[in-house]
C-alpha positions as CSV (number, residue, x, y, z in Angstrom):
1,X,38.8,71.8,-3.6
2,X,35.4,71.5,-1.4
3,X,32.3,74.0,-1.5
4,X,32.9,77.1,0.1
5,X,28.7,77.9,0.9
6,X,27.5,81.3,0.8
7,X,26.7,83.4,3.8
8,X,23.1,83.5,4.6
9,X,22.9,86.1,7.1
10,X,20.9,88.1,5.1
11,X,18.2,85.2,4.7
12,X,18.4,84.3,8.3
13,X,17.5,87.9,9.5
14,X,14.3,87.6,7.0
15,X,10.8,87.5,9.5
16,X,8.7,86.0,6.0
17,X,8.4,85.9,2.3
18,X,6.2,85.9,-0.4
19,X,6.2,83.6,-3.5
20,X,4.0,83.7,-6.5
21,X,3.6,81.5,-9.5
22,X,2.8,84.0,-12.1
23,X,2.8,82.0,-15.3
24,X,2.2,80.9,-19.0
25,X,-0.9,79.3,-17.3
26,X,-1.9,82.2,-14.9
27,X,-5.2,83.1,-15.4
28,X,-7.7,86.4,-14.5
29,X,-10.6,86.4,-12.9
30,X,-12.8,86.8,-14.9
31,X,-12.7,87.1,-18.5
32,X,-10.7,86.1,-21.3
33,X,-6.8,84.6,-20.9
34,X,-4.7,87.2,-22.3
35,X,-1.8,85.7,-24.3
36,X,1.4,85.5,-22.5
37,X,3.1,88.7,-24.3
38,X,0.3,91.0,-23.6
39,X,0.0,89.8,-20.1
40,X,3.5,90.5,-19.8
41,X,2.9,94.1,-21.9
42,X,0.2,95.2,-19.5
43,X,1.5,94.2,-16.2
44,X,1.5,96.8,-13.3
45,X,4.7,96.8,-11.6
46,X,4.7,99.5,-9.6
47,X,0.9,98.3,-7.8
48,X,2.4,94.8,-7.8
49,X,5.4,95.7,-6.0
50,X,3.9,98.3,-3.5
51,X,1.3,95.2,-2.9
52,X,4.6,92.9,-1.8
53,X,5.3,95.4,0.7
54,X,2.5,96.4,1.9
55,X,2.2,93.0,3.3
56,X,5.7,93.2,4.9
57,X,7.7,90.4,3.3
58,X,11.6,91.0,3.3
59,X,11.9,89.4,0.1
60,X,9.7,87.5,-3.3
61,X,9.9,84.8,-4.4
62,X,9.0,85.2,-8.4
63,X,8.4,82.2,-11.2
64,X,10.7,83.2,-14.2
65,X,9.5,79.4,-15.5
66,X,7.3,76.6,-14.3
67,X,5.7,73.8,-15.7
68,X,6.4,75.9,-19.4
69,X,9.4,77.2,-20.4
70,X,8.5,81.2,-21.4
71,X,10.2,83.5,-19.5
72,X,8.6,87.0,-19.0
73,X,11.6,88.7,-20.0
74,X,14.8,88.4,-22.8
75,X,17.0,85.3,-22.9
76,X,18.9,85.0,-26.4
77,X,19.8,81.8,-25.2
78,X,16.8,80.8,-24.8
79,X,15.7,81.9,-28.1
80,X,18.3,80.0,-30.1
81,X,16.9,76.9,-28.3
82,X,13.4,78.1,-29.0
83,X,12.4,80.6,-30.8
84,X,9.2,82.8,-29.3
85,X,9.3,81.5,-25.6
86,X,11.1,84.8,-24.5
87,X,8.6,88.3,-23.5
88,X,10.8,92.0,-25.3
89,X,9.5,93.6,-21.9
90,X,11.9,92.4,-19.2
91,X,9.1,92.2,-16.8
92,X,11.8,90.1,-14.1
93,X,14.2,93.1,-14.1
94,X,11.4,95.8,-13.9
95,X,10.1,93.7,-10.5
96,X,13.6,93.2,-9.0
97,X,14.5,96.5,-9.4
98,X,11.3,98.5,-8.1
99,X,11.5,95.6,-5.5
100,X,14.9,96.8,-4.7
101,X,13.2,100.4,-4.5
102,X,11.4,99.1,-1.0
103,X,13.4,97.4,0.5
104,X,12.2,93.9,-0.8
105,X,15.1,91.0,-1.9
106,X,14.0,89.0,-5.3
107,X,14.3,85.2,-5.6
108,X,14.0,83.7,-8.7
109,X,12.1,80.3,-9.1
110,X,13.3,78.5,-12.3
111,X,12.0,75.7,-13.3
112,X,14.0,73.6,-16.4
113,X,10.4,72.3,-17.9
114,X,11.3,68.5,-18.5
115,X,8.5,67.4,-15.9
116,X,5.8,64.5,-17.6
117,X,5.5,65.7,-20.9
118,X,4.0,69.1,-20.0
119,X,5.7,71.2,-22.1
120,X,7.1,68.1,-24.5
121,X,8.7,70.5,-27.5
122,X,10.5,72.5,-25.2
123,X,12.1,68.7,-23.4
124,X,12.4,67.5,-27.1
125,X,14.5,70.5,-28.3
126,X,16.2,71.5,-25.5
127,X,18.2,68.0,-25.3
128,X,16.2,65.9,-22.3
129,X,15.4,62.9,-24.4
130,X,19.3,62.9,-26.5
131,X,20.9,59.6,-25.9
132,X,24.4,62.4,-24.8
133,X,22.5,64.5,-22.0
134,X,25.6,66.8,-22.8
135,X,23.7,69.1,-25.2
136,X,20.7,69.6,-22.2
137,X,23.6,70.5,-19.6
138,X,25.0,73.2,-21.7
139,X,21.4,74.8,-22.9
140,X,20.5,75.2,-18.7
141,X,23.5,76.0,-17.6
142,X,23.7,78.7,-20.7
143,X,19.9,80.1,-20.3
144,X,21.1,80.5,-16.6
145,X,24.1,82.0,-17.0
146,X,23.2,84.8,-19.0
147,X,20.1,85.7,-16.7
148,X,22.6,85.9,-13.4
149,X,25.6,88.1,-15.1
150,X,22.4,90.1,-16.9
151,X,20.8,90.8,-13.6
152,X,23.4,90.6,-11.4
153,X,22.7,91.8,-8.0
154,X,19.4,91.4,-8.3
155,X,18.8,88.2,-7.6
156,X,19.9,87.7,-4.2
157,X,19.0,83.9,-4.8
158,X,17.8,81.1,-6.8
159,X,15.1,78.4,-5.8
160,X,15.4,75.1,-8.6
161,X,12.8,73.2,-8.5
162,X,12.1,69.6,-9.9
163,X,15.8,68.1,-9.4
164,X,14.4,65.3,-9.2
165,X,13.8,65.2,-12.6
166,X,17.6,65.4,-13.8
167,X,19.2,62.9,-11.6
168,X,18.0,59.5,-11.1
169,X,19.9,59.0,-7.7
170,X,17.2,60.8,-5.6
171,X,14.6,58.2,-4.0
172,X,12.0,59.7,-5.3
173,X,13.3,61.1,-8.5
174,X,11.3,61.0,-12.1
175,X,14.2,61.0,-13.9
176,X,13.4,58.1,-16.8
177,X,14.6,59.7,-19.7
178,X,18.5,60.8,-18.0
179,X,19.0,57.0,-17.7
180,X,22.1,56.7,-15.7
181,X,23.4,60.4,-16.8
182,X,24.8,62.5,-13.7
183,X,23.7,65.9,-14.1
184,X,26.4,68.1,-12.9
185,X,25.1,69.6,-10.1
186,X,28.7,71.7,-9.5
187,X,28.9,73.4,-13.1
188,X,25.2,73.7,-12.7
189,X,25.4,76.0,-9.2
190,X,28.9,77.8,-10.5
191,X,26.7,79.2,-13.9
192,X,23.8,80.6,-11.4
193,X,26.7,82.4,-9.2
194,X,27.8,84.4,-12.5
195,X,27.0,87.6,-11.9
196,X,27.1,88.0,-8.3
197,X,29.0,85.1,-6.4
198,X,27.6,85.8,-3.3
199,X,23.5,84.5,-5.0
200,X,22.6,81.3,-3.0
201,X,21.5,78.7,-4.9
202,X,19.0,75.4,-3.6
203,X,17.5,72.7,-5.2
204,X,14.3,71.4,-4.4
205,X,14.0,67.8,-3.7
206,X,9.7,67.6,-3.2
207,X,7.7,68.3,0.1
208,X,9.5,67.8,3.4
209,X,13.1,66.1,1.2
210,X,16.3,66.9,2.9
211,X,17.8,65.1,0.2
212,X,20.8,66.7,-1.2
213,X,21.8,66.2,-4.8
214,X,24.8,67.9,-4.2
215,X,26.6,69.8,-1.1
216,X,26.8,73.0,-3.8
217,X,24.3,74.9,-2.6
218,X,23.3,77.1,0.4
219,X,19.9,76.7,1.8
220,X,17.0,74.8,2.4
221,X,14.1,74.9,0.0
222,X,11.5,73.9,2.3
223,X,8.7,72.8,-0.1
224,X,5.6,72.5,2.7
225,X,2.5,71.6,2.6
226,X,1.3,72.2,6.1
227,X,2.5,74.0,9.4
228,X,3.1,71.2,11.3
229,X,6.9,70.7,10.6
230,X,8.4,74.5,12.3
231,X,11.9,74.0,12.6
232,X,14.3,72.7,15.3
233,X,17.1,75.6,14.6
234,X,18.6,77.9,12.0
235,X,19.6,74.5,10.0
236,X,18.1,71.8,8.6
237,X,19.0,68.7,9.3
238,X,21.3,68.2,5.7
239,X,22.6,71.5,7.6
240,X,22.0,73.8,5.4
241,X,20.3,77.5,6.3
242,X,16.2,76.2,7.1
243,X,13.4,78.2,4.7
244,X,10.1,76.7,4.5
245,X,7.5,77.4,1.7
246,X,4.2,76.1,1.3
247,X,1.2,78.5,-0.1
248,X,-1.2,80.8,2.0
249,X,-4.4,79.4,0.2
250,X,-4.3,77.6,-3.5
251,X,-2.7,74.4,-3.0
252,X,-2.6,74.3,-6.8
253,X,0.0,77.3,-7.1
254,X,-1.0,78.3,-10.2
255,X,-4.3,79.7,-10.8
256,X,-5.1,78.0,-13.9
257,X,-8.9,78.0,-13.9
258,X,-11.0,80.4,-16.1
259,X,-14.1,82.7,-14.3
260,X,-13.3,81.1,-10.8
261,X,-12.1,83.1,-7.7
262,X,-9.0,82.3,-5.5
263,X,-9.2,79.8,-2.7
264,X,-10.1,80.4,1.2
265,X,-7.3,80.9,3.6
266,X,-6.0,77.7,4.8
267,X,-5.2,79.0,8.2
268,X,-6.4,80.9,10.9
269,X,-4.0,84.5,11.4
270,X,-2.9,83.1,15.2
271,X,-2.0,80.0,13.4
272,X,0.2,81.7,10.8
273,X,1.7,84.2,13.5
274,X,2.3,81.7,16.0
275,X,4.1,79.5,13.0
276,X,6.6,82.3,11.8
277,X,7.6,83.8,15.1
278,X,8.5,80.3,15.6
279,X,10.7,80.3,12.5
280,X,12.0,84.0,13.4
281,X,12.9,82.4,17.4
282,X,15.7,80.0,15.2
283,X,16.6,82.4,12.2
284,X,15.0,80.3,10.2
285,X,12.6,82.6,7.7
286,X,8.7,81.3,5.8
287,X,7.8,82.0,2.4
288,X,4.0,81.9,2.2
289,X,3.5,81.4,-1.2
290,X,-0.2,83.2,-2.5
291,X,-2.7,83.1,-5.1
292,X,-2.5,85.6,-8.2
293,X,-4.7,86.3,-10.8
294,X,-3.1,87.7,-14.4
295,X,-3.2,91.4,-14.4
296,X,-0.7,90.8,-10.5
297,X,-3.4,91.3,-8.1
298,X,-4.6,88.6,-5.3
299,X,-7.8,88.6,-2.5
300,X,-8.4,91.2,-0.3
301,X,-7.6,88.2,1.9
302,X,-4.9,87.6,1.4
303,X,-3.4,91.1,1.8
304,X,-5.3,91.5,5.0
305,X,-4.0,87.9,6.8
306,X,-0.1,89.0,5.7
307,X,-0.8,92.8,6.7
308,X,-2.2,91.2,9.9
309,X,0.7,89.0,10.2
310,X,3.4,92.0,9.7
311,X,1.2,94.5,12.6
312,X,1.7,91.0,14.8
313,X,5.7,90.3,14.5
C-alpha cells in the first residue's frame, strides 16, 4: 500500500523555529565541564523554554542524541543495550511539556550514533558491525518506538540524522559497515510514529541533498550551510514539505571547546529577515541552529537577532 504522508499544514504555517545541539559533548562558557548526568539534573527548563519563547520560535528541534548515544532522559531499551547511557531525570519530557504550555511545538532530533567510530563502543553493542544487521534494526526501531509511545503527542516530528550511514544506496553514503544490507526505512518510519500517528518524519541525506532514502517520510530535512537557497514553493523538488535548517552562529553545531565564547553571528539582521520572509511567502519554515552552553544559555547577540526577527515579521 502506498505511504500516506502525514499532514504538514501545521509546519507550513510556522514562521521559523530554533534548533539546539545540547549533547554530552556540550561544554560551559567558562569553567569545568559537568558530567552529563549532573548537567541534566541542573538544567533550568523554565529559563530555557522562556528563552526559546522570547525568540519567537514556533517550534524547537532538540537533540536527544548526537555523536554519542546518550539520552538526557530514560529509555529501558537503551539501558539493556548499553547500561549507563540514559539519565534518571526526564529532561526531554520536561522541555517538551514546558514548550507546549507556551504554544511551542517540539521536534526531536535523533542520531543512531554509528558514524565514523565517534562512539565505537555503541557501534559494537548495538549491532552495527554484526554480519547479520537485523539486531541493529531491532535495537534502533525499539529505541524509537519506546520514545514515541512515552512522549506521545509531545513529539510533533522526528528529524533523523545520518541516514547515509545506514543505507549504501545514496551516492554520498558512509555506510561501509552495512555492506549490501538494505535498511528497512518503512519499518523505521512505522516505529517512529508509534504513540502519535500524525507525527512527522524526515531523514537527512546531507547538505542541500534532496535524495530520498524512502518515500515513507513527510517533510524535507533541509540541512543548509548558507542562506543562498530559498524555497521555490511549499514543497521541495523531491515532493516533500520544504523545511530548512542552518546555523545562526556556530558552524560546528555543538559548542564543544571549553572556555570559549560562542562565535559571532553569521548574518546581518536584514539578511535573516529577508530570507525568512521569502520562506514564509512559500509556506516553508526555516530553522536556525543557535549555539548553546552546557547550562542551557546562549549569547545575547543570538537572542537579540531572533527577537529582531520576531518583531520584523
